[in-house]
C-alpha positions as CSV (number, residue, x, y, z in Angstrom):
1,M,8.8,25.8,-33.0
2,N,5.2,25.5,-34.5
3,D,6.0,25.7,-38.1
4,K,7.2,22.1,-38.7
5,V,7.9,22.8,-42.3
6,L,10.5,25.7,-41.7
7,L,11.9,23.5,-39.0
8,E,12.7,20.6,-41.5
9,V,14.1,23.1,-43.8
10,L,16.5,24.7,-41.0
11,N,17.4,21.2,-40.1
12,N,18.5,20.5,-43.7
13,H,20.2,23.7,-43.6
14,F,22.0,22.8,-40.4
15,T,23.0,19.3,-41.9
16,G,24.4,21.0,-44.8
17,I,26.7,23.1,-42.7
18,V,28.1,20.2,-40.7
19,E,28.6,18.2,-43.8
20,E,30.3,21.1,-45.5
21,M,32.8,21.4,-42.4
22,G,33.6,17.8,-42.8
23,Y,34.5,18.1,-46.6
24,V,36.6,21.2,-45.8
25,I,38.7,19.2,-43.1
26,H,38.9,16.4,-45.4
27,R,40.3,18.6,-48.5
28,A,42.7,20.7,-46.3
29,G,43.7,18.1,-43.8
30,F,47.5,17.0,-43.8
31,T,47.8,13.8,-42.3
32,V,47.1,10.5,-43.8
33,F,44.7,9.7,-40.9
34,V,42.6,12.6,-41.9
35,K,42.9,12.8,-45.6
36,E,42.6,9.1,-46.3
37,T,41.2,7.4,-43.2
38,W,38.7,10.2,-42.3
39,D,39.3,10.4,-38.6
40,F,37.6,13.5,-37.8
41,D,34.4,14.9,-37.2
42,S,32.2,18.0,-37.1
43,A,29.0,19.3,-35.6
44,L,26.8,22.2,-34.4
45,V,26.4,22.3,-30.8
46,A,23.6,24.0,-28.6
47,P,24.4,26.3,-25.7
48,S,23.7,23.6,-23.3
49,G,26.5,21.6,-24.7
50,E,24.2,19.1,-26.7
51,I,25.0,18.3,-30.3
52,F,22.0,19.5,-32.3
53,C,23.1,18.6,-35.8
54,Y,25.6,15.9,-37.0
55,P,26.7,14.9,-40.5
56,R,25.4,11.6,-42.0
57,N,28.1,11.0,-44.9
58,I,31.3,12.4,-43.7
59,G,33.7,11.8,-40.7
60,V,33.7,8.9,-38.2
61,T,30.2,9.4,-37.5
62,N,30.3,7.8,-33.7
63,M,30.4,11.1,-31.7
64,L,26.7,11.7,-31.6
65,G,26.4,11.1,-27.9
66,M,29.1,13.6,-26.9
67,H,28.3,16.3,-24.5
68,M,30.4,19.6,-24.5
69,G,28.7,21.1,-21.3
70,A,32.0,20.7,-19.1
71,A,34.2,22.2,-21.9
72,I,32.1,25.2,-22.3
73,A,31.9,25.9,-18.4
74,A,35.7,25.5,-18.3
75,V,36.2,28.8,-20.5
76,P,33.9,31.6,-19.1
77,D,33.3,34.8,-21.0
78,L,33.4,33.6,-24.4
79,A,33.3,36.1,-27.2
80,P,33.2,36.6,-30.9
81,G,36.4,35.5,-32.5
82,D,37.3,33.0,-29.7
83,V,38.3,29.5,-30.6
84,V,39.0,26.9,-27.7
85,V,41.2,24.0,-28.0
86,T,41.3,20.8,-25.9
87,N,42.1,17.2,-26.0
88,D,41.9,16.5,-22.2
89,P,39.3,13.9,-20.8
90,K,39.6,15.0,-17.2
91,T,38.5,18.8,-17.6
92,T,36.1,17.9,-20.5
93,A,34.3,15.2,-18.4
94,G,34.7,12.7,-21.0
95,M,33.8,14.7,-24.0
96,C,37.5,14.0,-25.0
97,T,38.2,10.4,-24.3
98,H,42.0,10.2,-25.3
99,L,44.6,12.4,-25.9
100,P,45.1,12.3,-29.8
101,D,41.6,13.9,-30.4
102,I,42.4,17.4,-30.8
103,M,39.0,19.4,-30.7
104,L,38.3,22.9,-31.3
105,F,35.1,24.8,-30.8
106,K,34.0,28.4,-31.4
107,P,30.9,30.2,-30.0
108,L,28.7,31.7,-32.9
109,F,27.0,35.0,-32.1
110,H,24.2,37.0,-33.7
111,E,23.6,40.7,-32.6
112,G,25.7,40.1,-29.5
113,K,23.8,37.0,-28.3
114,L,25.2,33.3,-28.3
115,L,23.4,31.2,-30.8
116,C,25.3,27.8,-30.7
117,F,28.9,26.5,-31.1
118,A,30.7,24.9,-34.0
119,W,32.7,21.9,-33.0
120,C,35.2,19.8,-34.8
121,F,38.1,17.3,-34.0
122,V,40.9,15.5,-35.9
123,H,42.7,12.3,-34.5
124,S,46.3,13.5,-34.4
125,S,48.9,11.0,-35.6
126,D,51.1,12.3,-32.7
127,V,50.7,14.2,-29.5
128,G,54.0,13.3,-27.8
129,G,54.0,10.3,-25.4
130,L,56.3,7.5,-24.7
131,V,56.2,6.1,-28.5
132,P,55.8,7.7,-31.9
133,G,52.1,7.9,-32.4
134,S,51.5,8.5,-28.7
135,I,49.5,5.2,-28.0
136,A,51.0,2.1,-26.6
137,P,48.6,-0.5,-25.0
138,T,50.9,-0.9,-22.2
139,A,51.0,2.9,-21.0
140,Y,49.8,2.7,-17.5
141,D,49.0,6.4,-17.0
142,R,47.7,9.4,-19.2
143,F,51.2,11.1,-18.7
144,Q,52.8,8.6,-20.9
145,E,50.3,9.2,-23.7
146,G,51.2,12.7,-24.6
147,F,50.4,16.5,-23.7
148,A,47.2,17.4,-22.1
149,I,45.4,20.8,-23.1
150,P,42.6,21.8,-20.8
151,P,39.9,23.8,-22.5
152,T,42.0,26.9,-23.5
153,R,41.5,29.9,-26.1
154,L,43.7,29.2,-29.0
155,Y,42.3,32.4,-30.3
156,R,41.0,35.3,-28.2
157,R,38.6,37.7,-30.2
158,G,40.3,36.7,-33.4
159,V,43.7,36.9,-32.2
160,L,46.1,33.9,-32.2
161,N,47.5,32.7,-28.7
162,E,51.1,32.2,-30.4
163,E,52.6,31.2,-27.0
164,L,49.9,28.4,-26.5
165,L,50.4,27.1,-30.1
166,R,54.2,26.9,-29.6
167,I,53.9,24.9,-26.6
168,I,51.6,22.5,-28.4
169,L,53.9,22.2,-31.4
170,H,56.9,21.7,-29.4
171,N,55.5,18.7,-27.5
172,C,54.8,16.5,-30.7
173,R,56.8,14.8,-33.2
174,I,55.1,16.2,-36.2
175,P,54.6,19.8,-35.7
176,E,53.9,20.9,-39.3
177,Q,51.5,18.1,-39.9
178,N,49.6,18.8,-36.7
179,W,49.3,22.6,-37.3
180,G,48.2,21.7,-40.8
181,D,45.5,19.7,-39.6
182,M,44.6,22.2,-37.0
183,K,44.3,24.9,-39.7
184,A,41.9,22.5,-41.6
185,L,39.8,22.5,-38.3
186,L,39.8,26.2,-38.3
187,S,38.7,26.6,-41.8
188,A,35.7,24.3,-40.9
189,L,34.8,26.5,-38.0
190,T,35.0,29.7,-40.1
191,V,32.7,28.1,-42.7
192,A,30.1,27.1,-40.0
193,E,30.3,30.6,-38.6
194,R,29.6,32.2,-42.0
195,R,26.6,29.7,-42.7
196,I,25.0,30.3,-39.4
197,T,25.3,34.0,-39.7
198,D,23.5,34.0,-43.2
199,L,20.8,31.7,-41.6
200,A,20.4,34.1,-38.8
201,C,20.3,37.0,-41.1
202,R,17.7,35.7,-43.2
203,H,15.4,34.0,-40.4
204,G,16.2,36.0,-37.3
205,G,18.4,34.8,-34.4
206,E,15.2,34.0,-32.3
207,T,14.0,31.6,-35.1
208,I,17.4,29.8,-35.2
209,A,17.3,29.3,-31.5
210,Q,13.8,28.0,-31.6
211,A,14.9,25.6,-34.3
212,I,17.9,24.3,-32.2
213,T,15.6,23.2,-29.4
214,G,13.0,22.1,-31.8
215,V,15.1,19.7,-33.8
216,M,16.3,18.0,-30.6
217,S,12.9,17.7,-29.1
218,Y,11.6,16.2,-32.4
219,A,14.6,13.8,-32.4
220,E,13.6,12.7,-28.7
221,T,10.0,12.1,-29.7
222,R,11.1,10.0,-32.7
223,A,13.6,8.0,-30.8
224,C,11.0,7.2,-27.9
225,E,8.7,5.8,-30.5
226,I,11.2,3.4,-31.7
227,L,12.4,2.4,-28.1
228,S,8.9,2.1,-26.8
229,K,8.5,-0.9,-29.2
230,I,11.2,-2.9,-27.2
231,P,9.4,-5.0,-24.7
232,D,9.7,-3.8,-21.1
233,G,12.2,-5.9,-19.2
234,T,15.8,-6.3,-18.1
235,Y,18.2,-7.9,-20.1
236,K,21.8,-8.9,-19.3
237,F,24.8,-9.6,-21.1
238,S,28.7,-9.7,-20.8
239,D,31.6,-9.6,-23.1
240,Y,35.4,-9.4,-22.6
241,I,38.3,-7.2,-23.6
242,E,41.6,-8.9,-24.0
243,I,44.5,-7.4,-22.3
244,D,47.0,-9.9,-22.3
245,Y,49.7,-7.5,-22.8
246,V,49.6,-7.1,-19.0
247,T,47.6,-10.0,-17.6
248,P,46.2,-13.2,-18.7
249,Y,42.8,-12.4,-17.1
250,H,40.3,-10.7,-19.4
251,V,38.3,-7.5,-18.6
252,R,34.7,-8.2,-18.3
253,I,32.1,-5.8,-19.4
254,N,28.8,-6.4,-17.7
255,V,25.5,-4.8,-18.6
256,A,22.0,-5.0,-17.6
257,L,19.7,-3.1,-20.1
258,T,16.4,-2.0,-18.7
259,A,13.6,-0.9,-21.2
260,K,10.5,0.8,-20.0
261,A,8.0,2.9,-21.9
262,G,10.3,4.1,-24.5
263,A,13.5,4.7,-21.9
264,I,16.6,2.7,-21.7
265,H,18.9,2.6,-18.8
266,L,22.2,0.9,-18.9
267,D,23.8,-0.5,-15.7
268,F,27.4,-1.6,-16.0
269,T,27.4,-2.6,-12.2
270,G,29.7,-5.8,-12.2
271,T,32.0,-4.6,-14.9
272,D,35.8,-5.3,-14.1
273,P,38.1,-2.5,-12.6
274,E,40.2,0.2,-14.3
275,V,43.5,-1.4,-15.7
276,R,47.0,-0.6,-15.6
277,A,47.1,-0.5,-19.6
278,A,45.6,2.0,-22.2
279,M,42.1,0.5,-22.5
280,N,40.3,2.5,-19.8
281,L,37.5,4.5,-20.9
282,P,36.9,7.9,-19.2
283,T,33.0,8.5,-18.9
284,F,33.0,10.1,-15.4
285,G,29.8,8.3,-15.0
286,R,27.9,9.6,-18.1
287,P,26.4,8.0,-21.1
288,N,29.1,9.5,-23.4
289,Q,29.5,8.7,-27.0
290,W,31.1,5.4,-26.4
291,I,28.5,4.1,-23.9
292,V,25.6,4.8,-26.4
293,L,27.1,3.7,-29.4
294,G,25.1,0.7,-29.6
295,I,21.8,2.4,-29.0
296,V,22.5,5.0,-31.6
297,N,23.4,2.4,-34.1
298,Y,20.0,0.6,-33.3
299,L,18.2,3.6,-33.7
300,R,19.8,4.9,-36.9
301,T,19.1,1.3,-38.5
302,S,15.6,1.4,-37.3
303,D,14.8,4.7,-38.9
304,R,17.4,5.8,-41.4
305,T,15.4,9.4,-41.7
306,L,15.8,10.3,-37.8
307,P,17.3,13.8,-37.5
308,L,20.9,13.3,-35.9
309,N,21.2,14.9,-32.8
310,R,21.7,14.2,-29.1
311,G,17.9,14.6,-28.6
312,L,17.9,11.0,-29.7
313,L,19.6,10.0,-26.4
314,R,17.5,12.1,-23.9
315,S,15.7,8.9,-22.7
316,V,19.0,6.9,-22.4
317,T,20.6,7.0,-18.9
318,A,23.6,4.9,-17.5
319,T,24.9,3.8,-14.1
320,I,28.6,3.4,-14.5
321,P,30.5,2.5,-11.1
322,E,33.6,4.6,-10.3
323,G,36.9,2.6,-10.5
324,T,35.8,0.5,-13.3
325,V,37.2,0.4,-16.9
326,L,34.4,2.5,-17.9
327,N,34.8,5.1,-15.2
328,P,38.3,5.0,-14.3
329,G,40.3,7.3,-12.1
330,P,41.7,10.8,-13.5
331,V,45.1,9.6,-14.3
332,A,44.3,6.2,-16.1
333,A,45.7,5.7,-19.6
334,S,43.0,5.7,-22.0
335,G,44.6,5.6,-25.4
336,I,43.0,2.6,-26.7
337,R,39.6,3.3,-25.2
338,H,38.0,2.6,-28.4
339,V,38.4,-1.2,-28.2
340,T,36.6,-1.1,-25.0
341,G,34.1,1.3,-26.4
342,Y,33.4,-1.2,-29.4
343,R,33.1,-3.9,-26.6
344,V,30.7,-1.8,-24.9
345,A,28.5,-1.8,-28.1
346,D,28.8,-5.6,-28.4
347,A,27.6,-6.2,-25.0
348,V,24.7,-3.6,-25.3
349,L,23.6,-5.1,-28.6
350,G,24.1,-8.7,-26.9
351,A,21.5,-7.6,-24.3
352,L,19.2,-5.8,-26.6
353,C,18.9,-8.6,-29.1
354,Q,17.2,-10.6,-26.4
355,A,14.5,-8.2,-26.7
356,V,14.3,-7.7,-30.4
357,P,16.2,-10.9,-31.6
358,D,15.3,-10.1,-35.4
359,A,16.8,-6.7,-35.2
360,I,20.3,-7.3,-34.2
361,P,23.4,-8.7,-36.0
362,A,25.9,-11.2,-34.7
363,A,29.1,-9.4,-33.3
364,G,31.5,-8.0,-35.6
365,A,35.3,-8.0,-35.1
366,G,35.2,-5.4,-32.5
367,Q,38.4,-3.8,-33.0
368,V,40.0,-1.1,-35.1
369,A,43.7,-1.7,-35.1
370,I,45.3,1.5,-36.2
371,V,48.7,0.1,-37.5
372,L,51.3,3.1,-37.5
373,F,54.6,3.2,-38.8
374,S,57.4,5.6,-37.7
375,Y,61.0,6.1,-38.4
376,R,63.7,8.8,-38.2
377,D,64.3,10.8,-41.3
378,P,68.0,10.5,-42.1
379,S,68.2,14.0,-43.7
380,T,66.7,15.8,-40.8
381,G,66.8,13.6,-38.0
382,T,63.3,14.1,-37.0
383,Y,60.4,11.6,-36.9
384,R,58.2,10.7,-39.8
385,V,55.0,9.2,-38.4
386,S,52.1,7.8,-40.8
387,V,49.2,5.5,-40.5
388,L,49.5,2.4,-42.7
389,Q,46.0,1.0,-42.2
390,P,42.9,0.9,-39.8
391,M,42.4,-2.8,-39.6
392,Q,38.9,-3.3,-38.8
393,G,37.8,-6.9,-39.6
394,G,34.4,-8.3,-40.8
395,S,31.0,-7.4,-39.4
396,G,28.5,-9.9,-38.0
397,A,25.9,-11.5,-40.2
398,R,22.4,-10.1,-40.0
399,P,19.2,-11.6,-39.7
400,I,18.7,-11.6,-43.5
401,K,22.0,-11.0,-44.8
402,D,25.8,-12.0,-44.8
403,G,28.0,-9.7,-42.9
404,I,30.1,-7.2,-44.7
405,D,33.6,-8.4,-45.5
406,G,36.4,-6.2,-44.1
407,V,34.2,-3.7,-42.3
408,N,32.8,-3.7,-38.9
409,F,29.6,-1.9,-38.4
410,S,30.7,0.2,-35.3
411,A,33.5,1.5,-37.2
412,G,32.5,1.4,-40.8
413,S,33.1,5.1,-41.4
414,L,36.9,5.0,-41.2
415,R,38.3,4.5,-44.8
416,N,41.2,2.3,-45.7
417,V,44.3,3.7,-47.0
418,P,45.2,3.1,-50.7
419,T,48.4,1.2,-51.2
420,E,49.8,4.0,-53.3
421,S,49.2,6.2,-50.7
422,I,51.0,4.1,-48.0
423,E,54.0,3.6,-50.1
424,N,54.2,7.2,-50.9
425,E,54.2,8.4,-47.3
426,A,56.2,5.7,-45.6
427,P,59.4,3.5,-46.7
428,V,57.3,0.3,-46.8
429,L,56.3,-2.3,-49.6
430,V,52.9,-3.7,-49.5
431,H,52.9,-7.3,-50.3
432,Q,49.2,-7.9,-49.7
433,Y,46.0,-6.4,-48.8
434,C,43.0,-8.7,-49.1
435,L,40.3,-10.5,-47.5
436,A,40.9,-13.4,-45.2
437,D,40.1,-16.9,-46.4
438,S,37.8,-17.9,-43.9
439,A,34.5,-16.9,-42.5
440,A,32.2,-17.9,-39.5
441,A,29.4,-20.3,-40.5
442,G,25.7,-19.6,-40.5
443,K,22.4,-19.4,-42.6
444,Y,23.9,-15.9,-43.2
445,R,27.8,-16.1,-42.7
446,G,30.0,-13.7,-40.7
447,G,31.9,-11.1,-42.8
448,T,35.7,-12.0,-43.4
449,G,38.6,-10.2,-41.7
450,V,41.3,-8.5,-43.8
451,V,45.0,-9.5,-44.4
452,F,47.4,-6.8,-44.4
453,E,51.2,-7.6,-45.2
454,F,54.1,-5.3,-45.6
455,E,57.8,-5.0,-45.8
456,C,60.0,-2.5,-43.9
457,L,62.4,-0.6,-45.8
458,A,63.9,1.6,-43.3
459,P,66.4,0.8,-40.3
460,E,65.2,1.0,-36.7
461,A,61.4,1.6,-37.7
462,L,58.8,1.2,-35.2
463,V,55.2,-0.3,-35.6
464,T,52.5,0.5,-33.2
465,A,48.9,-1.1,-33.7
466,R,46.7,0.2,-31.0
467,G,43.6,-1.6,-30.6
468,M,43.9,-5.2,-31.5
469,D,41.5,-7.4,-30.0
470,R,39.4,-10.7,-30.6
471,F,42.8,-12.5,-30.7
472,R,41.8,-14.8,-28.0
473,L,38.0,-14.8,-27.6
474,R,36.0,-14.7,-30.9
475,P,33.0,-12.4,-31.7
476,Y,29.9,-14.2,-30.8
477,G,27.6,-15.8,-33.5
478,R,23.6,-15.5,-33.1
479,E,20.8,-17.9,-33.3
480,G,22.7,-21.2,-34.2
481,G,25.6,-19.2,-36.0
482,K,29.0,-19.8,-35.2
483,A,31.4,-17.5,-33.5
484,G,33.7,-15.3,-35.7
485,T,37.2,-15.8,-36.6
486,L,40.4,-14.7,-34.6
487,G,43.0,-12.0,-35.3
488,E,46.6,-12.9,-35.7
489,V,50.2,-11.2,-36.4
490,I,53.1,-13.0,-38.1
491,L,56.5,-11.5,-37.9
492,A,58.8,-12.7,-40.6
493,P,62.2,-11.1,-39.9
494,A,64.9,-10.9,-42.9
495,Q,66.5,-14.4,-43.2
496,E,64.5,-16.0,-40.1
497,E,61.7,-18.2,-39.7
498,A,58.3,-16.4,-39.4
499,R,56.8,-16.5,-35.8
500,C,53.4,-15.5,-34.3
501,T,53.9,-12.3,-32.2
502,G,50.6,-12.0,-30.6
503,K,49.0,-8.5,-30.5
504,I,51.5,-5.7,-31.2
505,D,52.6,-3.4,-28.5
506,V,55.6,-1.7,-29.9
507,L,57.3,-3.6,-32.6
508,R,60.8,-2.7,-33.8
509,L,61.8,-3.6,-37.5
510,Q,64.7,-3.6,-39.6
511,P,65.1,-3.5,-43.4
512,H,63.2,-6.6,-45.1
513,D,61.4,-7.5,-42.1
514,V,57.7,-8.5,-43.2
515,V,54.8,-8.3,-41.0
516,R,51.4,-9.9,-41.8
517,I,48.4,-8.8,-39.7
518,T,45.0,-10.6,-40.1
519,A,42.0,-8.8,-38.6
520,P,39.2,-10.9,-37.0
521,G,36.0,-11.7,-38.7
522,G,32.4,-11.4,-37.8
523,G,30.0,-14.1,-36.1
524,G,27.5,-15.9,-38.3
525,Y,23.8,-15.7,-37.9
526,G,21.3,-18.8,-38.0
527,N,21.8,-22.4,-38.6
528,P,24.5,-23.3,-41.0
529,C,22.4,-26.1,-42.2
530,A,19.7,-23.4,-43.4
531,R,22.2,-21.6,-45.8
532,A,21.2,-21.9,-49.5
533,P,23.4,-24.4,-51.2
534,E,24.0,-21.9,-53.9
535,S,25.6,-19.5,-51.5
536,V,27.8,-22.2,-50.0
537,L,29.1,-23.2,-53.7
538,R,29.9,-19.3,-54.1
539,D,31.9,-19.3,-50.7
540,V,33.9,-22.4,-51.7
541,A,34.6,-20.5,-55.1
542,D,35.6,-17.6,-53.2
543,G,37.9,-19.3,-51.1
544,F,36.1,-18.7,-47.7
545,V,35.1,-22.3,-47.5
546,T,36.7,-25.6,-48.4
547,E,34.7,-28.5,-49.9
548,K,35.4,-30.4,-46.7
549,E,33.9,-27.6,-44.5
550,A,31.1,-27.3,-47.1
551,C,30.3,-30.9,-46.3
552,E,30.8,-31.1,-42.5
553,T,29.6,-27.6,-41.5
554,Y,26.9,-27.0,-44.0
555,R,26.1,-30.4,-45.3
556,V,26.3,-29.4,-48.7
557,A,28.2,-31.6,-51.2
558,I,30.4,-30.0,-53.5
559,V,32.9,-32.2,-55.8
560,D,35.3,-30.6,-58.1
561,G,33.9,-27.2,-57.6
562,K,30.3,-28.2,-58.7
563,L,27.2,-28.6,-56.5
564,D,25.7,-32.2,-56.1
565,A,22.0,-31.6,-55.2
566,G,21.2,-35.1,-54.5
567,A,24.1,-35.8,-52.1
568,T,23.1,-32.4,-50.3
569,S,19.7,-33.5,-50.0
570,A,20.8,-36.6,-48.5
571,L,23.3,-35.0,-46.2
572,R,20.4,-32.6,-44.8
573,A,17.8,-35.1,-44.5
574,T,19.0,-35.6,-40.7
575,P,18.1,-33.0,-38.6
576,A,20.8,-30.5,-37.3
577,T,21.6,-30.3,-33.6
578,D,22.1,-27.2,-31.6
579,D,20.5,-25.2,-34.4
580,A,19.0,-22.6,-32.3
581,A,21.4,-21.6,-29.6
582,P,20.9,-17.9,-28.8
583,F,24.7,-17.0,-28.7
584,H,27.9,-19.0,-30.0
585,F,31.1,-17.7,-28.3
586,G,33.4,-20.3,-29.3
587,P,35.5,-22.7,-27.4
588,E,38.0,-20.2,-26.0
589,R,35.5,-18.5,-23.9
590,A,33.8,-21.6,-22.7
591,E,37.1,-22.8,-21.6
592,Y,37.9,-19.4,-19.8
593,E,34.6,-19.3,-18.1
594,A,34.9,-23.1,-17.1
595,T,37.8,-21.7,-14.6
596,L,36.3,-18.4,-13.9
597,P,32.3,-18.9,-14.0
598,P,30.5,-15.6,-14.3
599,A,28.9,-16.2,-11.0
600,L,32.3,-16.3,-9.6
601,Q,33.5,-13.2,-11.2
602,D,30.4,-11.6,-9.9
603,L,31.3,-12.4,-6.5
604,I,35.0,-11.0,-6.9
605,S,33.5,-7.9,-8.4
606,S,31.3,-7.2,-5.4
607,L,34.2,-7.6,-3.1
608,L,36.5,-5.4,-5.3
609,A,33.9,-2.5,-5.5
610,K,34.4,-1.9,-1.7
611,R,38.0,-1.3,-2.5
612,P,40.1,1.8,-3.9
613,G,40.1,1.8,-7.6
614,P,43.8,2.0,-8.3
615,V,44.3,-1.2,-6.5
616,R,41.4,-3.3,-7.9
617,Q,43.4,-4.8,-10.8
618,F,46.2,-5.9,-8.8
619,A,43.8,-7.6,-6.2
620,R,41.4,-9.0,-8.9
621,D,44.5,-10.9,-10.7
622,R,45.8,-12.0,-7.4
623,L,42.3,-13.6,-6.6
624,Y,41.8,-15.1,-10.0
625,A,45.3,-16.8,-9.7
626,V,44.4,-18.3,-6.4
627,L,41.2,-19.6,-7.9
628,D,43.1,-20.8,-11.2
629,R,45.5,-22.9,-8.9
630,D,42.9,-24.2,-6.5
631,A,39.9,-26.0,-8.0
632,T,38.6,-27.0,-4.7
633,L,37.8,-23.2,-3.9
634,R,35.2,-23.4,-6.7
635,T,33.2,-26.0,-5.0
636,K,32.7,-24.0,-1.9
637,S,29.4,-22.3,-1.1
638,P,29.2,-18.4,-2.1
639,S,29.0,-17.3,1.4
640,I,32.0,-19.3,2.6
641,L,33.9,-18.5,-0.6
642,A,33.3,-14.6,-0.3
643,A,34.5,-14.9,3.4
644,E,37.7,-16.6,2.5
645,M,38.2,-14.1,-0.6
646,S,37.7,-11.3,1.8
647,V,40.1,-12.2,4.2
648,L,42.7,-12.8,1.3
649,L,41.9,-9.4,-0.1
650,D,42.5,-7.8,3.2
651,D,46.0,-9.6,3.6
652,L,46.9,-8.6,-0.2
653,L,46.0,-4.9,0.5
654,A,47.7,-4.7,3.7
655,V,51.1,-5.4,2.5
């Protein structure tokens, strides 16, 4: 489109449409997770399947990298009035990434010609499966996680497919709430159709079609301008997901980011195999919304005026080997894929910060643990299911500011649930919901975690908390800043001593049991001894730092709540050590990698890559256990060790 002014006008119209869709979903939604937490989204999608307009201010705002092409192709001969429903990762090739995301899309026509699609989704609080809420970390295949709907017409030419709807609602624990949320989505699609029709009648269908391609090309150009400033080169990084639900060995996310002339390639070779747990991320080898999340965040932070559409990502490609946790087999469980997605973002940004160190923060909490409470309603015998809180944790410190308390950058769009709503929706009593009392040290401190403590008031209640992580390995600090704080769960059964439970899989509660969850805090940035003494004094007053910690970590003398400037100058007269380490991972990761050094993990990964995907986690864990028991193996040359490990693999898999 040659008329740039009109292109900008139409892009603003498109933005207004997708945001109006979001507000309709928010206002009309039924479940707490929609109306309070905002786990929904909306977009306008080109006939090619690329998002050409995405909201800025409403919804989860992390789905920009989604591609709808496979879902469109799965439903031929779409007509006016059709509405397609799906939640299936397999048939949508990773557009959907777990079953609770119920997606609807509608083709929008003008004068008989397809212009675009309107798309939206909600995260359902239950779609069947082995536990209320559908998601348990220890689920080992997708059949345990609920019903799957391949792309299918919910409406055909405006007529509801009542048989399909009955099947959907019959296979969940909260049918009325699910249908209420789906009707909110249908209302949003209707609004989009009206607005696009009005625009097409005013400007002509051909002009709208040109604007759709124009805004994506414009975004591509703007993104390339930003990415071209990244120095050419290959930058490597790795981070871990904890899957101690099923194995003591963490899952490594390995990435090599190559920047060249405005293009980015992400190579995840060396990433660990798919797991027999719900942390798999189905990408089908494509750079979907979770793979590119870190790049999207970097682009949006670099230029807040960028048009938000998938054109931003046309110069981003990826290599994602089959059989890995990022490209698992078709039956792999993926209910908690967001933990893996956030760790991918941490790893990508860890690589990118080596190229642009002054533009990337330390790692944030890296989790969103959706705490979900369910019980049987005594009056009806049916389930009541409600989200209590999305426990995020703190963000990482920034190169020029402290981290944000209680909010992680990658998931900051999710809102907390007000205590009044929690107690109205579920039989619980909230004891406390507050910031944690510690923060990672740095010139700019990490954002603090969150504490949520509640008492159960119902018998035989169940709590799940999908997405807990960073309980064993800390978020990394940067440029001398210290690693973040760890998460924790404490259970205090009625009339018993409190105990630490570790991460929650499925927790059974009785009346007056109390659960306290502490979310991780983000890493710090910069040498703590460079932190302004006045800021340390404020941290002490706020309860994030003790006077002893102020002296030992920050070299700031605070006595009885007052700053001693002279003593502080004396403390800081001695140069600090280790004041510029590019990353601080904490002692826990150092201890883990002392037993399993990265080079050794690389060796095992290369051997496993030649084996079938479904057996790789079994084989990896057995090999790691052997290496754990016999330290002498780690002293052998790589060639000899590779030969011995290969023979051991053959023996393991021959059984």
